[in-house]
C-alpha positions as CSV (number, residue, x, y, z in Angstrom):
1,M,206.5,-43.4,134.7
2,R,209.6,-41.2,134.1
3,V,210.8,-43.5,131.4
4,I,207.5,-43.3,129.5
5,L,207.7,-39.5,129.9
6,L,211.1,-39.3,128.5
7,L,210.1,-41.3,125.5
8,C,207.3,-38.9,124.8
9,V,209.3,-35.7,125.3
10,S,211.2,-34.2,122.3
11,I,214.8,-33.6,123.1
12,L,215.1,-29.9,123.8
13,F,218.3,-29.7,121.9
14,L,218.9,-31.0,118.4
15,N,220.8,-34.3,118.2
16,C,224.4,-33.9,118.8
17,E,227.6,-36.0,119.1
18,D,228.8,-35.0,122.5
19,K,228.0,-32.9,125.6
20,Q,229.9,-29.9,124.4
21,S,228.0,-29.6,121.2
22,K,224.7,-29.7,123.1
23,K,225.5,-26.2,124.4
24,K,225.1,-24.8,120.9
25,M,221.5,-25.9,120.5
26,D,218.3,-24.0,121.1
27,M,216.8,-23.8,124.5
28,K,213.4,-25.2,124.0
29,V,210.7,-26.9,126.0
30,T,208.1,-29.4,124.8
31,E,204.8,-30.4,126.2
32,T,204.8,-33.8,127.9
33,K,201.9,-36.2,127.9
34,D,201.1,-34.9,131.4
35,T,200.8,-31.2,130.3
36,L,197.7,-29.1,129.8
37,S,197.6,-29.9,126.1
38,K,196.6,-33.4,127.1
39,I,194.3,-32.6,130.0
40,P,191.1,-30.6,129.5
41,I,190.1,-27.9,131.8
42,E,187.7,-29.7,134.0
43,N,186.6,-26.9,136.3
44,T,187.1,-23.2,135.8
45,S,185.1,-22.2,138.9
46,K,188.3,-21.9,140.9
47,A,189.6,-19.3,138.5
48,T,186.2,-17.4,138.6
49,E,186.0,-17.5,142.4
50,T,189.4,-16.0,142.8
51,N,189.1,-13.6,139.9
52,F,191.9,-15.3,138.0
53,P,191.3,-15.4,134.3
54,I,192.2,-18.4,132.2
55,L,195.2,-17.0,130.3
56,D,195.8,-17.5,126.6
57,D,197.8,-15.9,123.8
58,K,195.3,-13.1,123.4
59,N,194.8,-12.0,127.0
60,A,198.1,-12.9,128.7
61,V,200.1,-9.8,127.7
62,P,197.3,-7.3,128.6
63,F,196.8,-9.2,131.9
64,F,200.5,-9.0,132.9
65,A,200.7,-5.3,131.8
66,E,198.0,-4.6,134.4
67,Y,199.4,-7.0,136.9
68,N,202.8,-5.2,136.7
69,K,201.2,-2.0,137.9
70,K,200.0,-3.5,141.1
71,H,202.5,-6.2,141.9
72,K,206.0,-4.8,142.3
73,E,207.7,-7.7,144.1
74,N,211.0,-8.6,142.5
75,K,212.8,-11.0,144.9
76,V,212.0,-14.7,145.3
77,R,213.5,-17.7,147.1
78,I,213.6,-21.1,145.4
79,T,213.8,-23.9,148.0
80,T,215.2,-27.1,146.5
81,D,216.3,-30.5,147.7
82,F,219.9,-29.1,147.7
83,G,219.2,-25.7,149.5
84,T,217.8,-22.3,148.6
85,I,218.5,-20.0,145.7
86,D,217.6,-16.3,145.9
87,I,216.7,-14.5,142.7
88,L,216.4,-10.8,141.9
89,L,213.9,-10.3,139.0
90,Y,214.5,-7.4,136.7
91,N,211.9,-4.7,136.8
92,D,212.4,-3.7,133.1
93,T,211.5,-7.1,131.8
94,K,208.0,-6.5,133.2
95,Y,206.0,-9.3,131.5
96,H,208.4,-12.0,132.5
97,R,208.9,-10.6,136.1
98,S,205.2,-10.3,136.5
99,N,204.6,-13.7,135.1
100,F,207.1,-15.3,137.6
101,I,205.6,-13.4,140.5
102,Y,202.1,-14.4,139.4
103,L,203.0,-18.1,139.1
104,T,204.8,-17.9,142.5
105,K,201.6,-16.5,144.2
106,R,199.6,-19.2,142.5
107,H,202.1,-21.8,143.9
108,Y,202.6,-23.2,140.5
109,F,206.3,-23.9,140.9
110,D,205.9,-25.8,144.2
111,G,206.4,-29.5,143.5
112,T,207.9,-29.0,140.0
113,Q,211.4,-30.3,139.2
114,F,214.8,-29.5,137.8
115,Y,214.1,-31.8,134.8
116,R,217.1,-31.0,132.6
117,V,220.6,-30.6,134.0
118,I,223.8,-30.2,132.0
119,D,227.0,-29.6,134.1
120,N,228.9,-26.4,133.2
121,F,226.0,-25.2,131.1
122,M,222.6,-24.7,132.9
123,I,219.9,-26.2,135.1
124,Q,216.3,-26.0,133.8
125,A,213.2,-26.2,135.9
126,G,209.4,-25.7,136.1
127,N,208.1,-28.9,134.7
128,S,207.3,-32.3,136.2
129,D,206.1,-35.8,135.4
130,D,203.4,-35.4,138.1
131,K,199.9,-34.9,136.8
132,K,199.3,-32.3,139.4
133,T,201.6,-29.9,137.5
134,A,199.5,-30.4,134.3
135,K,196.4,-29.7,136.3
136,K,197.9,-26.5,137.6
137,R,198.7,-25.4,134.1
138,S,195.2,-26.2,132.9
139,E,193.8,-23.9,135.7
140,I,196.2,-21.0,134.9
141,G,196.0,-21.3,131.1
142,Q,198.0,-22.0,128.0
143,Y,200.0,-19.0,126.7
144,L,203.3,-17.8,125.5
145,L,205.2,-14.5,126.2
146,P,207.0,-12.3,123.8
147,T,210.8,-12.3,123.9
148,D,212.4,-9.2,125.5
149,T,216.1,-9.3,124.5
150,K,216.8,-5.6,124.0
151,K,217.6,-4.6,127.6
152,G,221.3,-5.4,127.2
153,Y,221.4,-8.4,129.5
154,K,223.8,-11.2,128.7
155,H,223.7,-14.9,129.6
156,N,226.3,-14.6,132.2
157,R,226.8,-17.2,134.9
158,G,223.9,-16.9,137.4
159,V,221.2,-15.3,135.2
160,I,217.7,-16.7,135.0
161,S,216.3,-16.9,131.5
162,M,213.1,-18.2,129.8
163,P,213.3,-21.0,127.2
164,S,211.1,-20.9,124.1
165,S,208.2,-23.3,123.4
166,D,208.9,-26.1,121.0
167,I,206.1,-25.3,118.7
168,D,206.0,-23.6,115.2
169,N,207.7,-20.7,116.9
170,P,210.1,-18.7,114.6
171,H,210.1,-15.8,117.1
172,K,211.1,-18.0,120.0
173,L,208.2,-16.9,122.1
174,A,208.9,-17.8,125.7
175,S,207.4,-20.7,127.6
176,P,206.1,-19.0,130.8
177,Y,206.1,-22.0,133.1
178,E,209.8,-22.9,132.8
179,F,213.1,-21.3,133.4
180,F,216.8,-22.0,133.3
181,I,219.7,-20.7,135.3
182,V,223.1,-20.4,133.6
183,Q,225.7,-22.3,135.5
184,Q,228.5,-22.3,132.9
185,Q,231.7,-20.6,134.0
186,G,232.1,-17.6,131.8
187,G,228.5,-17.6,130.8
188,A,226.6,-19.0,127.8
189,H,226.7,-16.0,125.5
190,F,225.7,-18.0,122.3
191,L,222.2,-17.8,123.8
192,D,222.2,-14.0,123.9
193,G,219.6,-12.3,121.7
194,D,217.3,-15.4,121.5
195,Y,216.0,-15.9,125.1
196,T,214.7,-13.4,127.7
197,I,216.9,-12.9,130.7
198,F,214.7,-11.6,133.5
199,G,216.7,-12.0,136.7
200,E,219.8,-13.2,138.4
201,V,220.9,-15.3,141.3
202,T,221.9,-13.2,144.3
203,K,222.6,-16.0,146.7
204,G,222.8,-19.8,146.2
205,M,225.1,-20.3,143.2
206,D,226.7,-23.1,145.3
207,V,223.3,-24.8,145.2
208,V,223.1,-24.3,141.5
209,D,226.5,-26.0,141.2
210,K,225.4,-28.9,143.3
211,I,222.3,-29.5,141.2
212,A,224.4,-29.2,138.0
213,A,226.8,-31.9,139.2
214,V,224.2,-34.6,139.7
215,E,224.2,-37.7,137.6
216,T,221.7,-37.7,134.7
217,D,220.4,-40.0,132.1
218,D,220.8,-39.7,128.3
219,G,218.0,-37.1,128.3
220,D,219.7,-34.9,130.9
221,W,217.1,-35.7,133.4
222,P,218.6,-36.3,136.9
223,L,218.6,-40.0,137.9
224,K,217.1,-38.9,141.2
225,N,214.4,-36.3,140.9
226,I,215.3,-32.9,142.2
227,Y,212.2,-31.0,143.4
228,I,211.4,-27.4,143.9
229,R,209.7,-27.6,147.3
230,K,208.4,-24.0,147.1
231,V,209.0,-20.6,145.6
232,E,208.2,-17.6,147.8
233,I,208.5,-13.9,147.7
234,I,211.1,-12.4,150.0
235,N,212.0,-8.8,151.0
C-alpha cells in the first residue's frame, strides 16, 4: 500500500541531485489518495453532537481566535516508537498553538507517522497511509492557516514548524495537520521567514536524532513505519 501511496504523493521538495541540495527546497505537503480530498464527509453528526464545527478556510481563523481565549495549554508530549518528545508551544503564535492543542484533544495525531525523514535536516510528521487518518481529517475539516513569521523565531535545531500546503499557495499558507522538527546541527535558517515556527523541543532531542537516523527510501519515507502512538497535553 505504501508503494502505491508514494507513487501518488508529489515529492515535497523539488527534484534535486543529492541529499544536500534537498535542504534548500520548499517545505510542502501534498494530499495523498487517502486524505480528505478523496474521502467525502460521510457523517457530520459526530461534529454536531460534540459542538465541533467542520472547519474550512472561512471559519478556521475565527474559530481558533475564540479557542485561544479558553484553551491556554502549551505543553505537549509526543510518544513515538523511539521514545517521547516534549514540546513547548509558543503562546504568541496563537492560531498555530491553538490548532495543535485542538488536534491533540481530538486525538488526530494518534496513529499518524513520521513520513518524511532527512538526517541532519528535519523529521516531518502528521500524515499516514492509513485511511483512518483521512477519516479524521474529513471529520475535522479542510483548512489552511496563515503564516506567522514576524515573531523573530528562527529555524534553530529543535524548533517545531508548520509546512505549507502543496496547492496554488503563493503565501505559503500552513498545512495544519502536519509539522516538522528541525534536527539539523546549527539549524535550517534558509527556511526562516517562510514557515511558521510555533514551538520547540524541551526534552527528547535524542529521540529526534534516532528517528532522523533511520533508513529511508528514495522518497524519504522510513523503510519501517515510525508511528506517533499518542500526543497528550502535559503540565
